[in-house]
N, C-alpha and C positions, 0 to 999 in steps of 0.2 A: 528590607535589609531579615538578612542568615541570620533564623535561629536558629539555636540548639538548648539543649538540657544540658543544666549541669548536673554535680551530686545532689545525689538524693537523701535528705537530712530524716534524720532518725523517728521522725512526726510524718515521713512521707511527701513532705514539701517539696518542692524543686526551683533549685536557685538558675533561672535564664540569661544565659547568653545570646546577644543581637551584636551582632559583625558589623557593620556600616560600610557597606557596599565600595568598592574600592579597587583600579585596578594599580595600582603606584603604593607605595609609603609615603607620609605616615599613616601605619590603618587604625580603625578608632574600635572600640569595643566597648557595646556600654551590657552590664549586668545587672537584675531583677532577684531584688530579694523574697523572699516567701512574704512576707510583712508590705510589700507594696514600692520598699526605696529603693531608687535606683542608682547607681553610679557607675563612673565612663574611666578607659583607660586618661590621666592626666598626664600621660608624655609623649611624648614621640618614637611614636615604636616602628620600629623598621621590619615588624613582620607580624603575621596574623597574631601568632602564638605568646609573643611578647603584648601586644594589646590587653589578651585577655588574661595575658595573669597581670596586669596593671591594673584591670579591672576590680579583679578579683583582689586585689590585695586593698585596694583603696575602698571596697565593700567590706570586709574583714573588719580593718580600724574604724571606723565607721559603728558596725554593729556592734563588735563585741561594745564597743565607751555607751553605744545607748540602751544597748540589752541590758548591763549589767545595773544587778539590783536597786543602786544606789537612782538609778535613771528610770526607775517609773514614777507613776503621777501618783503621790501622797497627799494627807492633808496639808502634811506641811511644805510640800514642791508648788499647791494651791495655792497658799496663801504669802509665798513669796512671789511664785506669778503675778497674782494679782494685784498684790500690792507695787510690786515695777508698773505693772499696767497701769493704778491711778497716777504714781510719781509721772509715768513717762506722757501722761493724756491729763494730766492734772483734772481727776476723776475727782466726785467725793463718795462720801458713807453710802449716800442714797442710792449711785449708781451699781453698789454691790447686788444687791437684790432685787434689783427693776430689768430684768431679761432684754427691755427694750432700748438701751445703751447700752453702747463698744464692752464696756466694762463688766456688766451683768450680762451680755449674750458669752463674751470669753468665761465666765466663770460659769456658766450650765455647761458649754460643753469641756468642759476640763471635770465638772464632778461627775458631771457624764462617762467621764471615762476616765475613773478612780481604779487607782490597781492598773490598769495597762500599762505597756511599755513609751517611752519619746517614741520609739518609731511606730509604733501602733498610733499614735495619739498621729505623728506626723502625717497616715494613710487620710484619717479625715481633713487633718489640713487641707490634703491636699486637696479632694475632692469643694473643699468651700473654695478654693482659688479658685479652680476650674472655674465654677459657678458664678463667681462674678465678675472672671472673664469674659465668661462667656455668655454675662447679662442674664441670666437665670434669676440668679436672688434679685435683683432688681424687675424682673416679669411678678414674680411670686408678691412685693411690694405693692405691687401697682396692682393686683387683683386681692391687695389690702388684708394679706397675710401677713399674722406679727411675725416676730424675728423667732418669739417661744418655738412656735410653731413650724417656722422653717426648721429653724435646729435639731428641735424634735424630726421633723421627717427624715431629714437626711443624715440624723446617726449614726444610724446603722445601716446609712447604705456604703455598697461596694461599688468600687468603680473599673465595673464588669463594658465588655462589649454594646452590652445596651446604651448603658449611658453614653458611651463616648458615639455612639450613632446618631442618637438625638441631638447634640452638638453638633456633631458635623454639618448636621441636615439645619442647622440653627444659622452654619456660614453660611453653604449656599441661597439658603432663604435670603440673605446679605448681601450677599455677591449679584444675584439679581434684583436687588435696589442701589445697587456701587457695586460697578465692574472694578474690577482684580484685588477686592477688600482682603480675598485670600490671601492672594499671593502677596501684597504687603504686610500683612499679620505673620504669617509664614518667615517674610525674612525678617523679621524682628524675634520671631521667635527661635529660628536658626542661633541668630548672633546669641542670645537671653543663653541658649542652649551650650552653644560654644564656649562662651565665658566662664561658666559653672565647671563644664567640665574638667576645664582647665584649670581652675582651681581647686578640684578638687572635691565638690561639693554636691550635695543630694539634689538629683536632679530629675525627682518623679514629677515634676510641676513643670517646667521647662517643654521636657520633653515628652509627656502628655499631650499641650498646646502643640505641639510641632505635631504629634503623628493624627490628633483631631486633624488638624489642617490639612496632611497630606490624605485624609482621608475621605472628607469634604473636595480637593480639588483630583482625586480622582475619578470623585460620583460625575462631576458637570467635563473635566476635561474631554472624556469621549466624544459627550454630545454637545459638545464645543463642534470639535472634528467632522461630525458629521453633520455641520449644521451649511 
C-alpha cells in the first residue's frame, strides 16, 4: 500500500495518507491522524485525488468533533459512562471499585485517562481490542495476571511496530497448528474494514487487524513457496 505524508501540523505531528493499490476505479485512500485514529474514503471515487479528498473530509469532521473540549474525559463524563455501563450490563455498586469486574475495569481505564480527548482514549481502546482479538489478554489471565495488572501494564503502551510484529508471530504460530487460519481471518477482517469504511466509521481496529494478518502472511508465504 502506497503511503505518503500529508500536512505537518503545528506540533510537528503528521497526517499519513495510504492509497490502496488499484489499477482501476473506484480508488480507496486511508488517512491516519497523529492520535492514531484512521478514516477512509467513503464514496466511490473515480480518481486517486478524489479518494484522498474523501478520506480527508471524513477525518476532519470526526477529529473536530472528538477533539472539542466537551469531548474530553472529565469526572462528569466518567460518571455518565459508568452509569450507562451499569445499566446495560446490570452491574451493582460493588462492581464500581472492583477492577476484577468488567465495570470496575472500565472505570479504572477512564480514571487513568482523565483529561484526554476521546480520540486519545480511542487509541488505548484499540490496543485492548487487538489484545483481546489476538488472544493476548487470555494468555495473561492464564498466567494468573489480575485484570488491574493487565490494564496498568498496557495503559501506557502505544501501538507500534514491535507490538504488531509480536501479534503477527502469534498468528504464524496458529497457522502452523491450523492451516489457512490466517487467510480465513484476513477475509473476515477485510470485509469488516470495507463495511466500516463505506459507513464512514473510524477504522483503526479493523485496519490494524488486516495489516497484522498481512504481515503474518507475508512472512510465511515465501517459506511455503520454497517448500
